[in-house]
C-alpha positions as CSV (number, residue, x, y, z in Angstrom):
1,Y,-6.1,-76.1,-10.0
2,L,-6.7,-79.4,-8.4
3,K,-4.5,-80.9,-5.7
4,V,-5.2,-84.3,-4.4
5,Q,-3.9,-86.4,-1.5
6,S,-3.0,-90.1,-1.4
7,I,-6.0,-90.5,0.9
8,P,-8.7,-88.0,-0.3
9,P,-11.1,-86.6,2.2
10,P,-14.8,-87.7,2.2
11,V,-17.5,-85.8,0.4
12,I,-19.2,-83.3,2.7
13,P,-22.6,-84.8,3.7
14,F,-25.6,-82.9,2.8
15,T,-26.6,-82.6,6.5
16,V,-23.4,-80.6,7.1
17,I,-24.2,-78.3,4.2
18,Q,-27.7,-77.8,5.6
19,Q,-26.3,-76.9,9.0
20,L,-24.0,-74.4,7.4
21,I,-27.0,-72.9,5.6
22,D,-29.0,-72.7,8.8
23,S,-26.1,-71.1,10.8
24,T,-25.8,-68.3,8.2
25,L,-29.4,-67.8,7.2
26,E,-30.8,-64.5,8.4
27,K,-34.0,-65.2,10.4
28,V,-37.3,-63.9,8.9
29,S,-39.3,-62.2,11.6
30,C,-42.7,-62.6,9.9
31,V,-42.7,-66.4,10.3
32,P,-44.6,-67.4,13.5
33,D,-42.7,-68.9,16.4
34,D,-44.4,-72.2,16.1
35,S,-43.5,-72.7,12.4
36,V,-41.8,-75.8,11.3
37,T,-39.1,-75.6,8.6
38,V,-39.9,-77.6,5.4
39,Y,-37.1,-78.2,2.9
40,E,-38.1,-78.2,-0.8
41,H,-36.2,-78.2,-4.0
42,F,-38.1,-77.2,-7.1
43,T,-36.6,-77.6,-10.5
44,K,-37.8,-77.6,-14.1
45,T,-37.7,-81.3,-14.2
46,H,-39.2,-82.3,-10.9
47,S,-42.7,-81.3,-9.8
48,T,-42.4,-83.1,-6.3
49,P,-40.2,-81.8,-3.6
50,L,-36.9,-83.7,-2.9
51,L,-35.2,-83.7,0.4
52,I,-31.7,-84.6,-1.0
53,P,-30.6,-83.8,-4.5
54,E,-30.6,-86.8,-6.8
55,S,-27.5,-88.0,-8.6
56,I,-27.4,-88.2,-12.4
57,S,-29.5,-91.0,-13.7
58,D,-28.2,-93.6,-16.3
59,Q,-30.7,-92.1,-18.7
60,N,-28.9,-88.7,-18.6
61,L,-25.6,-90.5,-19.5
62,S,-27.0,-92.6,-22.5
63,A,-25.8,-90.3,-25.2
64,A,-22.3,-90.3,-23.7
65,Q,-22.4,-94.0,-23.4
66,E,-22.9,-94.4,-27.1
67,K,-20.1,-92.0,-28.0
68,L,-17.7,-93.7,-25.6
69,K,-18.6,-97.1,-27.1
70,V,-17.6,-95.8,-30.6
71,F,-14.3,-94.5,-29.4
72,F,-13.7,-97.7,-27.3
73,S,-14.4,-100.0,-30.3
74,A,-12.1,-98.0,-32.6
75,V,-9.0,-98.9,-30.6
76,V,-9.7,-102.6,-29.9
77,V,-7.1,-104.3,-32.1
78,N,-8.3,-108.0,-32.1
79,A,-12.0,-107.4,-31.8
80,D,-12.1,-109.4,-28.5
81,G,-13.9,-106.5,-26.6
82,F,-10.9,-106.0,-24.3
83,L,-8.5,-103.1,-24.1
84,S,-4.9,-103.4,-23.1
85,L,-3.1,-100.6,-21.2
86,E,-1.6,-99.4,-24.5
87,E,-5.0,-99.4,-26.2
88,F,-6.5,-97.6,-23.2
89,E,-4.0,-94.8,-23.5
90,K,-4.9,-94.4,-27.2
91,F,-8.6,-94.4,-26.2
92,L,-8.1,-91.5,-23.8
93,S,-5.9,-89.7,-26.3
94,N,-8.7,-90.0,-29.0
95,L,-11.0,-88.4,-26.4
96,N,-8.5,-85.6,-26.0
97,I,-8.2,-86.5,-22.3
98,E,-4.6,-85.8,-21.4
99,M,-3.0,-87.8,-18.6
100,N,0.5,-88.9,-17.9
101,H,1.5,-92.6,-18.3
102,E,1.6,-93.3,-14.5
103,D,-1.8,-91.9,-13.9
104,V,-3.2,-93.8,-16.8
105,K,-1.6,-97.0,-15.5
106,A,-3.0,-96.5,-12.0
107,L,-6.5,-95.7,-13.4
108,F,-6.4,-98.8,-15.8
109,Q,-5.5,-101.1,-12.8
110,E,-8.2,-99.5,-10.6
111,I,-11.0,-100.0,-13.2
112,N,-10.5,-103.7,-13.1
113,P,-8.5,-104.7,-10.0
114,K,-9.2,-108.4,-10.5
115,N,-7.5,-108.5,-14.0
116,K,-5.0,-105.6,-14.3
117,D,-4.0,-106.5,-17.9
118,Q,-7.2,-105.7,-19.6
119,I,-10.7,-104.0,-19.3
120,T,-14.0,-104.2,-21.0
121,F,-16.1,-101.3,-22.1
122,Q,-18.8,-102.0,-19.5
123,E,-16.1,-101.9,-16.7
124,F,-14.8,-98.5,-17.9
125,Y,-18.3,-97.1,-18.4
126,Q,-19.4,-98.1,-14.9
127,Y,-16.3,-96.5,-13.4
128,Y,-16.9,-93.4,-15.5
129,A,-20.6,-93.2,-14.6
130,E,-19.9,-93.5,-10.9
131,M,-17.4,-90.7,-11.2
132,I,-20.0,-88.4,-12.8
133,K,-22.8,-89.4,-10.4
134,A,-20.5,-88.7,-7.4
135,E,-22.2,-91.3,-5.3
136,K,-19.2,-92.6,-3.6
137,A,-18.3,-91.5,0.0
138,M,-14.6,-91.4,-0.9
139,H,-12.8,-90.6,-4.1
140,T,-9.5,-92.2,-5.1
141,Q,-6.5,-90.3,-6.6
142,S,-7.0,-92.0,-9.9
143,E,-10.7,-91.0,-10.1
144,L,-9.8,-87.4,-9.4
145,A,-7.0,-87.4,-11.9
146,L,-9.4,-88.6,-14.6
147,L,-12.0,-86.0,-13.6
148,A,-9.4,-83.2,-13.6
149,A,-8.2,-84.3,-17.1
150,C,-11.8,-84.4,-18.3
151,L,-12.5,-80.8,-16.9
152,K,-9.3,-79.5,-18.6
153,A,-10.4,-80.8,-21.9
154,D,-13.8,-79.3,-21.3
155,R,-12.3,-75.9,-20.4
156,E,-10.2,-75.9,-23.6
157,G,-13.1,-77.0,-25.7
158,T,-11.4,-80.2,-26.9
159,C,-13.4,-82.9,-25.1
160,A,-14.7,-85.3,-27.8
161,L,-17.8,-86.0,-25.6
162,G,-18.9,-82.5,-25.8
163,G,-18.0,-81.5,-22.3
164,I,-18.2,-83.1,-18.9
165,S,-19.6,-80.0,-17.3
166,Q,-23.0,-80.7,-18.7
167,F,-23.2,-83.7,-16.4
168,I,-21.8,-81.8,-13.4
169,N,-24.4,-79.1,-13.9
170,K,-27.1,-81.8,-13.8
171,R,-25.5,-83.2,-10.6
172,W,-26.5,-80.1,-8.7
173,E,-29.6,-79.1,-10.7
174,N,-31.9,-79.7,-7.7
175,F,-30.0,-77.0,-5.7
176,N,-31.0,-74.5,-8.4
177,N,-34.0,-72.4,-7.5
178,F,-33.9,-73.8,-3.9
179,K,-37.0,-72.8,-1.9
180,R,-37.8,-73.1,1.7
181,H,-41.3,-72.5,3.1
182,G,-42.4,-72.3,6.7
183,K,-45.4,-74.1,8.2
184,T,-47.7,-71.3,7.2
185,G,-46.6,-71.7,3.6
186,K,-44.7,-68.4,3.4
187,L,-41.6,-68.3,1.5
188,V,-38.6,-67.9,4.0
189,M,-35.6,-68.7,1.8
190,V,-34.6,-68.9,-1.8
191,G,-31.4,-70.1,-3.7
192,S,-29.9,-68.7,-6.9
193,D,-30.2,-70.5,-10.2
194,Q,-26.5,-71.3,-10.3
195,V,-24.3,-73.8,-8.3
196,K,-20.5,-73.9,-8.5
197,D,-19.2,-77.4,-8.4
198,V,-16.2,-78.0,-6.0
199,L,-14.2,-81.2,-6.3
200,P,-12.9,-83.1,-3.4
201,G,-9.3,-82.2,-2.7
202,E,-7.0,-79.8,-0.7
203,Y,-7.6,-76.1,-1.1
204,S,-6.5,-72.8,0.5
205,L,-9.5,-70.9,1.9
206,V,-8.5,-67.9,-0.2
207,D,-8.8,-70.0,-3.4
208,L,-12.2,-71.3,-2.4
209,I,-13.6,-67.8,-2.1
210,A,-12.1,-66.3,-5.2
211,W,-15.5,-65.4,-6.6
212,S,-15.4,-63.4,-9.8
213,D,-18.4,-61.3,-8.9
214,I,-16.8,-60.0,-5.7
215,Q,-13.4,-58.2,-5.9
216,P,-11.6,-56.8,-2.8
217,Q,-11.3,-53.3,-4.5
218,D,-15.2,-53.2,-4.9
219,I,-15.7,-53.4,-1.1
220,R,-15.9,-49.9,0.3
221,P,-17.0,-48.8,3.8
222,R,-19.8,-46.3,4.3
223,F,-18.4,-42.8,4.8
224,V,-19.5,-39.2,5.2
225,K,-18.4,-37.0,2.3
226,I,-17.6,-33.5,3.2
227,S,-16.9,-31.1,0.3
228,D,-15.3,-27.8,0.3
229,V,-13.1,-28.4,3.4
230,R,-9.9,-26.6,4.2
231,W,-7.1,-28.2,6.1
232,T,-4.7,-25.5,7.6
233,K,-1.6,-26.8,9.3
234,S,-0.4,-25.1,12.4
235,T,2.8,-23.0,12.1
236,E,3.8,-24.3,15.5
237,P,2.7,-28.0,15.5
238,K,4.5,-28.8,18.8
239,S,2.4,-26.3,20.7
240,S,-0.8,-25.6,18.9
241,S,-3.2,-27.1,16.5
242,G,-4.2,-26.1,13.0
243,S,-7.8,-26.1,11.7
244,L,-10.1,-28.2,9.5
245,L,-12.8,-25.8,8.4
246,L,-16.1,-27.3,7.2
247,P,-18.5,-25.3,5.1
248,S,-21.5,-23.7,6.7
249,N,-24.0,-25.9,4.9
250,F,-22.5,-29.1,6.2
251,T,-25.1,-30.2,8.8
252,D,-24.9,-34.1,9.1
253,L,-22.3,-34.6,11.8
254,R,-23.0,-38.3,12.1
255,L,-20.3,-40.8,11.1
256,P,-21.3,-44.3,9.9
257,I,-19.9,-47.1,12.1
258,E,-18.3,-50.1,10.3
259,I,-16.8,-53.2,11.9
260,A,-13.2,-53.1,10.8
261,T,-12.1,-55.8,8.3
262,N,-9.1,-55.8,6.0
263,D,-11.3,-55.3,3.0
264,N,-13.1,-52.1,4.3
265,L,-9.9,-50.7,6.0
266,A,-8.1,-50.9,2.7
267,Y,-10.2,-48.0,1.4
268,Y,-8.1,-45.9,3.9
269,G,-4.8,-47.8,3.3
270,C,-5.0,-49.6,6.6
271,C,-5.3,-53.2,7.7
272,L,-5.7,-55.5,10.6
273,A,-2.2,-56.6,11.5
274,N,-3.5,-60.0,12.9
275,E,-4.8,-60.9,9.4
276,S,-2.1,-59.5,7.2
277,Q,1.3,-60.7,5.9
278,M,2.3,-57.2,4.9
279,K,5.9,-56.1,5.6
280,V,6.4,-52.5,6.7
281,S,9.5,-50.3,7.1
282,L,9.6,-48.1,10.2
283,L,11.5,-44.8,9.5
284,H,11.5,-43.7,13.1
285,R,12.1,-45.2,16.5
286,H,8.7,-46.2,18.0
287,A,7.4,-47.2,21.4
288,I,4.6,-49.6,22.3
289,Q,2.6,-48.7,25.4
290,D,-0.8,-49.2,27.0
291,F,-3.1,-46.2,27.3
292,T,-6.4,-46.1,29.2
293,Y,-9.1,-43.6,28.2
294,H,-11.3,-43.0,31.1
295,E,-15.1,-42.3,30.9
296,N,-14.5,-38.6,31.3
297,Y,-11.8,-38.3,28.5
298,Y,-14.2,-37.1,25.9
299,N,-16.1,-34.6,28.0
300,E,-13.2,-33.1,29.8
301,F,-10.5,-33.2,27.2
302,V,-12.0,-33.7,23.6
303,K,-15.4,-31.9,23.7
304,G,-15.1,-28.5,22.1
305,R,-11.7,-29.3,20.5
306,A,-12.2,-32.5,18.6
307,G,-9.9,-32.9,15.7
308,L,-8.0,-35.0,13.1
309,E,-4.4,-35.7,12.7
310,K,-1.7,-37.1,10.4
311,H,2.0,-37.6,11.0
312,E,5.0,-39.3,9.4
313,F,5.2,-42.2,11.8
314,A,3.0,-45.3,11.8
315,H,0.4,-46.4,14.4
316,L,-0.6,-49.8,15.8
317,D,-3.7,-49.7,18.0
318,C,-5.3,-52.7,19.8
319,P,-8.4,-52.5,22.1
320,F,-8.4,-54.7,25.2
321,Q,-12.1,-54.5,25.9
322,E,-15.3,-54.8,24.0
323,D,-16.6,-51.3,24.7
324,S,-13.6,-49.5,23.1
325,G,-15.2,-46.6,21.3
326,F,-14.5,-45.7,17.7
327,F,-11.3,-45.2,15.6
328,I,-11.8,-42.5,13.0
329,L,-10.2,-42.8,9.6
330,G,-10.3,-40.3,6.8
331,K,-8.8,-39.4,3.4
332,F,-8.9,-36.8,0.7
333,L,-9.9,-37.8,-2.8
334,E,-6.6,-38.1,-4.8
335,Q,-7.5,-35.4,-7.4
336,N,-9.5,-33.2,-5.0
337,E,-8.0,-32.4,-1.6
338,N,-11.0,-30.3,-0.5
339,E,-13.3,-33.4,-0.4
340,L,-12.9,-35.4,2.7
341,H,-14.3,-38.9,3.5
342,L,-14.6,-40.1,7.1
343,T,-15.6,-43.4,8.7
344,A,-15.9,-44.6,12.4
345,F,-14.5,-48.0,12.7
346,K,-15.2,-50.5,15.5
347,I,-11.9,-52.4,16.0
348,P,-12.7,-56.1,17.2
349,L,-11.5,-57.0,20.6
350,K,-7.6,-57.7,20.7
351,H,-7.3,-57.1,17.0
352,T,-4.7,-54.5,16.0
353,I,-5.2,-51.9,13.3
354,Y,-2.1,-50.8,11.4
355,V,-2.3,-47.1,10.4
356,P,0.4,-46.1,7.9
357,P,2.3,-42.8,8.0
358,L,0.3,-39.7,6.9
359,T,-3.1,-41.4,7.3
360,I,-5.8,-39.1,8.5
361,H,-7.2,-40.4,11.8
362,S,-8.4,-39.6,15.2
363,N,-8.3,-41.4,18.6
364,D,-10.6,-38.8,20.2
365,Y,-13.4,-41.2,20.5
366,L,-11.6,-44.2,22.1
367,Q,-12.6,-45.8,25.4
368,G,-10.9,-48.2,27.8
369,T,-7.4,-49.6,27.4
370,W,-5.6,-49.6,24.1
371,R,-2.1,-50.9,23.3
372,T,-0.6,-48.4,21.0
373,M,2.7,-48.1,18.9
374,L,3.7,-44.5,18.3
375,S,6.7,-42.2,18.0
376,D,7.9,-38.7,19.1
377,A,10.4,-38.5,16.3
378,A,8.1,-36.5,14.0
379,D,5.6,-33.6,14.3
380,I,1.9,-34.3,14.5
381,D,-0.2,-32.3,12.1
382,H,-3.3,-32.0,14.3
383,V,-6.3,-29.8,13.3
384,I,-9.4,-28.7,15.3
385,I,-12.6,-29.4,13.4
386,E,-14.5,-26.2,12.9
387,R,-17.6,-25.1,11.0
388,E,-17.9,-21.7,9.3
389,R,-21.0,-19.8,10.3
390,Y,-22.9,-17.5,8.0
391,N,-21.9,-14.5,10.0
392,G,-18.2,-15.2,9.5
393,T,-17.5,-16.8,12.9
394,R,-16.7,-20.4,13.6
395,D,-18.1,-23.3,15.6
396,Q,-15.9,-26.0,17.1
397,I,-17.8,-29.3,16.6
398,S,-17.7,-33.0,17.4
399,F,-19.1,-36.0,15.5
400,D,-21.9,-38.3,16.4
401,F,-22.2,-41.9,15.2
402,M,-24.9,-43.9,13.4
403,N,-25.1,-47.7,12.7
């Protein structure tokens, strides 16, 4: 989908793209401190390094030029070498390039602004070639409309020229197999062999990152898997806790730490409220209050009775300092409620996690001040984490954390 403006934005300069690459590139420690970055683009057709990718040469377009000339000549009525607007529309139609009348008229007048009643083949070809080469700093709405129509015909397999994508692919061929070497000659960066072409225009950021090889459901946080667990609810939930019994052979008590994002929180059915348009229904009356977990909270209250909980009301939790501890999320496998997955999440400063009702979680490992939404209108199913010993007794345990 291509959306254009009356005044299209300029093409992004290569220097800006390079700055973006530099800002996101992971530094390679093996390169000496005194190394100097060298930019090189190696392709199958160029043996010498190029600083900035070349545009398509006229030689690459020669085959298309001959085809265009045949179609152009076929619609010239009086053999004078000029096309009228009506003949130009027929010319585009024969190429299976579909544009509405107003766009064709604007394009026709733009190709030859000095004489808006007729155009020559050379005038059209020069316009077409400049569009393919993308050498202009600005692109008009008519040019983008023509390019969009060509791409549509290409996608549908009806383009009489055999597809415009072949030229666009060549436009970026020097980005393919991008390589960067340091001063010592060691390879410090490589690029893939594919480049996705993005036309000038107005886009939503979500559309720009709709990559087919990355699906949100494929993004999962790291978690500890604990099999053969037993969650036993307390018979008196208002006054006592139940138990979560871990098997005696479970020895790795370290939970992996993940920076919370909407993609990895979704594994547990949660999200960052700051970055979500989700609408929720609150079935109970809730309160929002600030709670401060002091440094001695864990040692004097949690240690020896660390647990997990779930309840029928929702949570909102927002940390007010960087060193805010970890918010634990968990879930049972849908078909197997004796296999538990657990992850420790680091919630970004002043970002709010939404925890739906009946989500397994723990705030035992929080630090500092948190703004929390909670309710007292439903019982809390809290369980103490215990591990069964070989002699039949139980240990009360706590989790450690690992990056």
